C-alpha positions in Angstrom: 118.2 -11.6 153.3 115.8 -10.2 150.7 114.5 -6.8 150.2 112.9 -5.1 153.2 109.1 -5.1 153.4 107.8 -1.7 152.5 104.4 -0.3 153.3 102.4 2.6 151.7 101.8 5.6 153.9 99.7 8.6 153.3 100.7 12.0 154.6 98.4 15.0 154.4 99.9 18.4 153.9 98.2 21.8 153.6 100.1 23.9 151.1 99.5 27.5 150.0 99.4 28.7 146.5 103.0 30.1 146.9 104.2 26.8 148.2 102.6 24.8 145.4 104.0 27.3 142.9 107.5 27.1 144.3 107.6 23.4 144.5 106.4 22.9 140.9 108.7 25.6 139.5 111.9 24.7 141.3 111.7 20.9 141.9 109.6 19.8 139.1 110.5 18.4 135.8 107.4 19.6 134.1 107.4 20.9 130.6 105.0 23.6 129.5 103.0 20.9 127.6 102.7 18.7 130.7 101.2 21.6 132.7 98.0 20.9 130.9 97.8 17.4 132.4 96.5 17.2 135.9 98.1 13.8 136.6 101.5 15.1 135.5 101.2 18.2 137.8 100.1 16.0 140.8 102.9 13.5 140.2 105.5 16.3 140.0 104.2 17.8 143.2 104.4 14.5 145.1 108.0 14.1 144.0 108.8 17.7 145.0 107.2 17.4 148.4 109.2 14.3 149.2 112.4 15.9 148.2 112.1 19.4 149.8 112.6 20.4 153.4 110.4 23.2 154.9 113.1 25.8 154.8 113.7 25.1 151.1 109.9 25.1 150.4 109.7 28.6 152.0 112.6 29.9 149.9 111.2 28.5 146.7 107.8 29.9 147.4 109.2 33.4 148.0 111.3 33.2 144.8 108.5 32.0 142.6 106.1 34.7 144.0 108.7 37.4 143.4 109.0 36.3 139.8 105.2 36.1 139.4 104.6 39.5 140.8 107.4 41.1 138.7 105.7 40.4 135.4 109.0 39.2 133.9 108.5 38.4 130.2 111.4 36.1 129.6 111.2 32.3 129.4 111.4 31.8 133.1 108.8 34.4 133.9 106.4 32.9 131.3 107.0 29.4 132.8 106.2 30.7 136.3 103.0 32.2 135.0 102.1 29.0 133.2 102.7 27.0 136.4 100.5 29.5 138.4 97.6 28.9 135.9 98.1 25.1 136.4 98.1 25.4 140.2 94.8 27.3 140.1 93.2 24.9 137.7 94.4 21.7 139.5 94.1 22.8 143.1 91.6 25.6 143.0 93.7 28.2 144.7 95.2 31.4 143.4 97.6 34.1 144.5 
């Protein structure tokens, strides 16, 4: 037997700013440079959505929003803020 036949499916999801932020911060492989590329942000998000359950998505969103609100000025805090800017630019939503 050969490889199984695979078909493309499209799934619609409605994600909040916090969920987008959490997914991209915690499951992404984006670099700061790639945050300026819409296609890279979208590709990373697609991968993150496919690899995250709803419970994990909620936890990641909460953690990312806590860091964003804290104003941390270390590398992680600056990265979270950069991802937040990219989320607003690419998806048109903000915190």
